[in-house]
Every structure is written in structure tokens, then in C-alpha cells.
C-alpha positions in Angstrom: 45.9 -31.0 -1.2 46.0 -29.7 2.5 47.4 -26.5 1.2 44.7 -26.1 -1.1 42.0 -26.9 1.5 43.7 -24.4 3.9 43.5 -21.7 1.3 40.0 -22.4 0.5 38.8 -22.4 3.9 40.8 -19.3 4.7 39.2 -17.3 1.8 35.7 -18.6 2.7 36.2 -17.9 6.5 37.4 -14.4 5.5 34.3 -13.6 3.2 31.8 -15.1 5.7 33.5 -13.1 8.5 32.9 -9.8 6.5 29.2 -10.5 6.1 28.8 -11.5 9.7 30.7 -8.3 10.8 28.2 -6.4 8.5 25.3 -7.8 10.2 26.5 -7.7 13.7 28.3 -4.3 14.0 25.0 -2.0 13.5 23.1 -4.2 16.0 26.0 -4.3 18.6 26.6 -0.6 18.1 22.9 0.1 18.8 23.0 -2.1 22.1 26.4 -1.1 23.3 25.6 2.6 22.7 22.7 2.4 25.1 23.1 2.8 28.8 21.3 0.3 31.3 19.4 3.4 32.6 18.2 4.3 29.0 17.2 0.6 28.5 15.1 0.7 32.0 13.4 3.9 31.2 12.4 2.6 27.8 11.2 -0.6 29.2 9.2 1.2 31.9 7.7 3.7 29.4 4.1 3.1 29.3 3.9 4.2 25.6 6.7 1.7 24.7 5.2 -1.3 26.6 1.7 -0.6 25.1 3.3 -0.4 21.6 5.2 -3.9 22.1 2.0 -5.4 23.4 0.2 -4.2 20.4 2.9 -5.2 17.8 3.1 -8.8 19.2 -0.7 -9.1 19.5 -1.4 -7.8 16.0 1.3 -10.3 14.6 -0.3 -13.1 16.5 -3.7 -12.3 15.1 -2.3 -11.8 11.4 -0.7 -15.2 11.8 -3.7 -16.9 13.1 -5.8 -15.6 10.1 -3.0 -16.8 7.8 -3.0 -20.4 9.4 -6.7 -20.8 8.5 -6.5 -19.6 4.8 -2.8 -20.1 4.0 -2.3 -23.8 5.1 -5.1 -25.0 2.8 -3.6 -23.1 0.0 -0.1 -24.3 0.6 -1.5 -27.9 0.6 -3.4 -27.3 -2.6 -0.2 -25.7 -4.3 1.8 -28.9 -3.0 -0.7 -31.5 -3.8 -2.9 -30.5 -6.7 -2.4 -29.3 -10.4 -4.9 -26.7 -11.7 -5.2 -24.2 -14.3 -3.5 -20.7 -13.4 -1.3 -22.5 -10.5 1.8 -20.6 -11.5 -0.1 -17.4 -11.6 -1.5 -17.9 -8.0 2.0 -18.8 -6.9 3.3 -15.6 -8.4 0.5 -13.5 -7.0 1.2 -14.9 -3.4 4.9 -14.1 -3.6 4.2 -10.3 -4.9 4.2 -8.8 -1.3 7.9 -9.9 -0.9 8.8 -7.9 -4.2 6.5 -4.9 -4.0 7.8 -2.1 -2.0 5.9 -2.0 1.3 4.9 1.7 1.0 3.3 0.8 -2.3 1.7 -2.2 -0.6 0.3 0.3 2.0 -1.2 2.7 -0.5 -2.7 -0.4 -2.4 -4.2 -1.7 0.9 -5.4 1.8 1.5 -7.3 1.9 -1.7 -9.0 -1.2 -0.9 -9.6 -1.1 2.9 -9.7 2.5 3.3 -13.3 4.1 4.1 -14.2 4.5 0.5 -12.4 1.3 -0.7 -14.1 -1.7 -2.1 -13.8 -3.9 1.1 -13.6 -0.9 3.6 -17.0 0.5 2.6 -18.3 -2.9 3.0 -17.1 -3.5 6.3 -17.8 0.1 7.7 -21.4 -0.6 8.3 -20.5 -3.5 10.6 -18.4 -1.1 12.7 -15.2 -2.3 11.3 -12.7 0.2 9.8 -9.0 -0.3 9.1 -7.6 3.2 8.9 -5.8 3.9 12.2 -7.0 0.8 13.9 -5.8 -2.5 15.1 -7.6 -4.2 12.3 -5.6 -2.0 10.0 -2.5 -3.1 11.5 -3.3 -6.8 11.5 -4.2 -6.3 7.8 -0.9 -5.0 6.8 0.9 -7.6 8.7 -1.2 -10.2 7.0 -0.4 -8.8 3.6 3.4 -8.7 3.9 3.8 -11.8 5.9 1.5 -14.4 4.1 4.1 -15.5 1.7 6.4 -16.7 4.2 3.8 -18.9 5.8 2.4 -20.3 2.6 5.9 -20.9 0.8 7.4 -22.9 3.8 4.3 -24.8 4.5 3.9 -25.6 0.8 7.5 -27.1 0.7 6.7 -29.1 3.9 3.7 -30.7 2.4 5.6 -31.4 -0.8 8.2 -33.2 1.0 5.7 -35.8 2.5 5.7 -39.0 0.4 2.4 -39.3 -1.2 2.5 -43.0 -0.7 1.9 -42.5 3.0 -1.4 -40.4 2.2 -2.3 -42.9 -0.6 -2.1 -45.9 1.7 -4.4 -44.1 4.2 -6.9 -43.5 1.5 -6.8 -47.1 0.6 -7.5 -48.1 4.1 -10.6 -46.0 4.2 -9.5 -42.6 5.5 -11.2 -39.8 3.9 -9.7 -36.6 2.7 -10.1 -34.7 5.9 -8.8 -37.5 7.9 -5.8 -37.9 5.8 -5.0 -34.3 6.1 -5.7 -33.8 9.9 -4.1 -37.0 11.0 -1.1 -37.6 8.6 -0.4 -34.6 6.2 -0.6 -31.7 8.9 1.4 -33.6 11.5 4.0 -34.6 9.3 4.4 -31.0 7.9 3.9 -29.5 11.2 7.4 -28.4 12.0 7.4 -26.6 8.5 4.0 -25.0 9.1 5.2 -23.8 12.6 8.4 -22.4 11.1 6.3 -20.6 8.5 4.1 -19.1 11.1 6.9 -17.9 13.2 8.5 -16.4 10.3 5.4 -14.7 9.3 4.9 -13.3 12.8 8.6 -12.1 12.8 8.1 -10.4 9.6 4.9 -8.7 10.8 6.6 -7.6 14.0 9.2 -5.7 11.9 6.8 -4.3 9.2 6.9 -0.4 8.9 6.0 0.6 5.4 2.4 -0.8 4.9 1.4 -0.3 8.6 2.4 3.4 8.7 0.4 4.2 5.6 -2.7 2.2 6.6 -2.8 2.5 10.2 -0.3 5.1 11.9 -2.4 4.8 14.9 -2.1 2.7 17.2 1.7 2.8 17.0 3.5 -0.5 16.7 7.2 -0.5 17.8 8.7 0.3 14.3 6.4 3.3 14.0 7.1 4.5 17.5 10.9 4.2 16.7 10.5 6.3 13.7 8.3 9.0 15.5 10.8 9.3 18.3 13.8 9.5 15.8 11.8 12.4 13.8 10.9 14.0 17.0 13.5 13.6 19.5 16.6 12.5 17.5 18.7 9.4 17.6 19.1 9.3 21.4 15.3 9.0 21.9 15.0 6.4 19.3 18.1 4.2 20.2 17.0 2.6 23.5 13.7 1.3 21.9 15.4 0.0 18.9 17.9 -1.7 21.2 15.0 -3.3 23.1 13.4 -4.3 19.9 16.6 -6.1 18.9 16.9 -7.9 22.2 13.4 -9.3 21.9 13.9 -10.2 18.1 17.1 -12.0 19.3 15.4 -14.0 22.0 12.3 -14.9 19.5 15.0 -16.2 16.9 16.7 -18.3 19.7 13.5 -19.8 20.8 12.4 -20.6 17.1 15.8 -22.2 16.4 15.7 -24.3 19.5 12.3 -25.5 18.8 12.6 -26.1 15.1 16.1 -27.4 14.5 16.8 -30.9 16.0 19.8 -31.3 18.0 22.7 -33.2 16.4 24.1 -36.1 18.2 
């Protein structure tokens, strides 16, 4: 039995190691192939700093908009049955499957100056092509499934008897949601929000088509690569990898309880 377990563990460790190396090698090569001086020049480049601030700010705005609309939808999907529910769930998940360049074209058709929504917002002074609003709209589109799906699963895991007991004791629907359901699902909702924000930070395809300007970090990396070559793009890519690593560590520390 010990030999079988040893063989099993060895094979699985080997296969897992291959996958880990496949992920870590490109990231490590980018970081180790960049000198400290190149990192410092990238970190002090005003265009890079503005791009980083824009990227995180736009991702934060998109996530806030998604929380207002996505959390109620997630709760309805977890707690209610209604005609067309499966269709709604399928549509919500489409941005995960649709190529993001195609998503950018679709958004441009609707949010462009002559699009259905773009033409309605333009008289109000709001345009989406090559503006911050366009960047936020693109990030919202591609990241929303992460928030809705994780939040829905979190609400579904709550024992409905707890909500029912609160209702029997006289709590209204709003009180049940705000004081019971949302706090109990809070960890999952926060996790979904962070995953959505992280997805928005990394988005390129939809953003570059709808709002090439102002440049988010992925677009800036692409522009530097196209215009000046790998050497110019590598420090910015490495800086983004470091920031992403810090964000993931913070998320895991905040979301995953420590084991005794």
C-alpha cells in the first residue's frame, strides 16, 4: 500500500510541478530579465504612473457599479425561480466565452457616438470612445460574471431557514437582506469583487477597441512593445506582475481563514 501511495504521490507531484513551472517560468523570466535600474525608470515614468492610476481607478469604478447591480442579481439567481432564469445565467456568463476583441466591437456598436446608448448619453456630455467612461464600461462588461457567479454561490450556501426565521420574527425583506443574507455572504461577495477588479486590471481586447485612450497598463505595454520593442515593454510588464502578485497575496490573506 505504501508503494502504491508513493507512486501515486510521485506522479501527481511531477504533473503538478510541470504545470507550476509552465506558469512561473514566463513570469520569473520577465522579472529576472529586468534590471533594478529599468524597474526604477519604469516606476518613475510619469506615463507609466498615470497609466497605473487610471487602470486601478477604472477597475475600482467598474467594480462599484457592478456591486450595485450585480449583487441584487446574484441574490435573485440564488433565491428565486422565474421564467428564463437559465437564459439569464447563460447571458451573464457570455463575456467569459466571447473573445474580448469581439466584445469590444459589440460595445463600440452600442456605446459609440452613433450607438443606441452612446447617442443617448452624448447630449449629457458623456461619451465612451477614448474616455475613462469607455474604459470603465469595457472592464464592467468583461468582469461582471466573476462578481455575479461568486456572489450567487455565496448566497446559495446560506441556510434558508435562517432567513425564514428572521421573517417569522417580523423582519422585512430589506432587513433580512441587509442584516442577515449580505453579512453571511460578505466574504464571497468581496471575493467576487476582488476577482472582478483583477480581471478588469488585466483587460486589453475590449478596452483597446472601445477606449484606446487614455491608456491603461495593458494597452501601454502593447504600445511600447509595438513602438520600441521587447526591452521597452518588459519593465512595465514586470511592474504589473509585481503589483498583481501583491494584490493576490492581499486577497488570499483577507479571504482564506488561517488553519489551526
